[in-house]
N, C-alpha and C positions, 0 to 999 in steps of 0.2 A: 984513177978517176978517168971518167971514159972524153973523150972530146965531142965536139957539137957533132964531126962529124958520124961521128960512129953512135950515135942516137938516134938522128935522123936515118942512116941504115938498117940498126934497128927497129926502130919506129914502121920505118916502108914494110918489113920485113915481116914485121906482127903485122901489118894490114892486109899485108899481103894471105897471109895466112888464113885470116879474120874469112877474107872474101870468101876463097877457094873452099874453106871450112862451110859456106852459109849457101855456096853454090853446088856444093858436093851434097847438101842437108836438101834440096830442092830438083836435086835430080834423082837422088835416092826416093826421094818424096812421090814424083811422077812416077817412078819404075813401078815403086810399092800399088799405086795406081791403074797401074797397066796404061798410063800414056806415053812411055816409052819403055824402048830396050835397053839395058847396057851392054846383052852380050853382042848384038851386030849395029851398023849405021855409023854413024856418027859419035852417036854419044860414045861406041866403047871405045874411042878413042881420047872421048874425053873425060871419060870414068877413069880410062889407065891411066895419061898425061896428070891430073890429079892425084889419082893413088902414088903415082912415082914419086910426087913432088913429098908429099907427107912422107911417105917409107925412105927419102933421104932428109929429110930435115928429122924423122927422129932417130935414125944411125949416124948421122952427124953431132946429136947434142948428147946421143949415149957417149960415143969415143970421147966429150970432152968434157963428160962430168965424174965431179970429183970422186967418189960413191957409186959404181955402179949397181950395188944391188937398192940403196935406196933411190936411186934413179927409176928402173926398175918398178920399184912397189909405186911410187909416186907419177907414175906416166903410163901406169898397165892401161885405163883406158883407153891412152893415144893404142898401146901395142893392141887393142880390142879392136881397133879402128881399122885397122890395117889387116882382116883376117878379107880376103877377096870375093868371096865364097857367096855372101847375098848383103845384098845394100843397106839393109836394116843396120848393117856393123860400122856403116857411116855414123851414124848419130852419134856414137860414142866422139865424134870429137868434138861435141861439145867440151869436154874436158881443156883442148886444145886453145877452144877462145875463153873459157874459165880461169885459166891457168893467165894471159896475156890480163883479161883484167883484173886480175888480183898484181900482176908487175907493175900496172900503170896507176894503179889504188882508184878505179873507176867509181867502185860503187862508194869511194869517201867523198870524192872531188863531187858528182853527182848528189851531195846526202843520203843515199840510201845505204849508206854504212854505219848500224848502232845495235840498241839492244836484239833486233833477229838476228841481225846477221852477224854476232860475237857468238851470241847462243849457236847456230846453226855453226860453226865455224868447231864450237867445242865438241859437238853431237858428232862431228864428222871426223876430226881428226885428234881429241885429247884422248876420245872415247876408244879411238881407233876401229870406229866402225866403217871408216871410208876404204880401212886396208880389210878387214873380210868381208866386206860386198865385192871388190876386187875381187878375192882370192872365191868367191860361190861364184858369180861371173863368170870365172875362166873357167870355173870345175864343171857347167851347167853349159857354156857355151862349145868346147871340148870335148864336153861327155856328146851335147848332140851331133856333134861333128864326124865322129867315131861311128856315134847310133846310124846315122846315115849310111854314112860306107859301107856298113855291115849290113843293114837293112834295104839299102835301094830305095830309101823312102826321101820325100824333100826336107828343106832344114829348116820351114816351119812346122810339120808333124815330129820333126826330131825334136825342135825345141821345147813344144810344146810335151811330148814324152816326160822332158826330162824337168821341167817346171810340175807338171802334177807329180812326178817318180819321187824328186830331190824334197818336197815337200807332204812326200805322205799321203795327198790327194788319191791320188791314182784312180781316172776313171775309168781306164782300161779300152779303151778306143785305140789306143797307140799302144802293142806291147811287143817286145822283145819274139824273135823267132827261129835266130839262130844263136848260133853256140857263142861266136862274138858278141851280141847283140846283148845276150842276158849274164856276160862277164861284165861290160861296161855297167848295166843295169845292177850288177851287182853292187859293183864301186863305189857308184853313185848314192845309193841307197846307204851303202856307209861313209862314205865321205859325206857326201852333200847333205841328210842329214843332218851332220856333226857341224856345218859352219851357217846353217841356217841357223839351227836352235842357239849357237852363239849369237847372232844377229839380234835375233827376238828377245836372249837375255840381256843386249847392251840395249838394243830401244828400252827395256822396261825399269834398267838399273839406270840409264839418263833420265827419265821423267822422274821416276820415284826420287831422287838424289834432286834434280829439280825441284820439285814440290816439298822435299827438304830444308833446300836453299832458303827457296820461297816463305815459306811457314819462319826460318830463323831473322831471315830477312825484314819481314812486319815485325817480328820482336823484337830486335833490335831499332825499330823506328818506334817502335812503341815507348821503346825503354827511353832510347834519346829525348821522344817526347817530354817523358816525365821527367827528366833528369835537367833539362832547357824548363821547364815549368819550374823547379823547386830553385834552380838556380834564380828566376827571377823575382822571385817569395824571397830568398834571403838576397838578395841585393835589394829589395824593396821595405829588408828591413834596417837594411845597413843605414842606410839614407835616412829609416825613420830615426832611430837611434841617434843618427849624427845633426840631426835638426834638434831631437830631444837637448840632447848634449849642449849644443852650443845657444838652445833657449834656459838653459839653467844655469850656465857660468856668467855673464851678465847680471843677473839678478843674487847671485848671490858675491859676486864682488861690490852690488848696493848693499847688501847687506851687511858688509865688513863697514865701509866707510860709513855708514851713519852711528856704528860702535864706536867709533874711532870718533 
């Protein structure tokens, strides 16, 4: 059992994590809108300090984890958020906030946990969708990083190229021109399409099974209503039979007395 001081320390630490994550969201949004620059001035130092904090947090949690494999899979978004090449990766720290919310059962405490959250949990974890999504994101992100390095292009254009290539849309506005970029494109075509196909099939199977479960639930409800109706009718018949038997018993007793 954890002592009160340990619980308070964990609480303060999680509050600090949430505050720094929200602060990094704000700074990243300002950077993406061109209001500040994270590559020079005081904001560079702020970004670097926040990044070092989350890097230390990730490393410490990794070495404390019992199963390193499960930790890497379940905290893949935290790892993506540590990529320092672009502020858009900062938004993956929402997974860190979500883990804190789950740790303290805040959704349940605020009355927000119900049918929707249970269905969302089934969709994300029971179907394995969250793991397929994480792997697909890793493939897209690292493909775009390598592509940007070979093609000397911006990360925004490289991400756009990776998404259009993996989804087989292929607008052709960004194409590989170097041998390294073509090799990355070939690998992404073979691997990325497979994982994205698994994602779409997982979504389809989930909603198909949900429709089947809803139909079965409705059928069971109708059947239970019919059983309850029949039960009430049987109870009514039993009470009527008891009443008639009680009425007939005194009459037969009187008839016997007269005969005597």
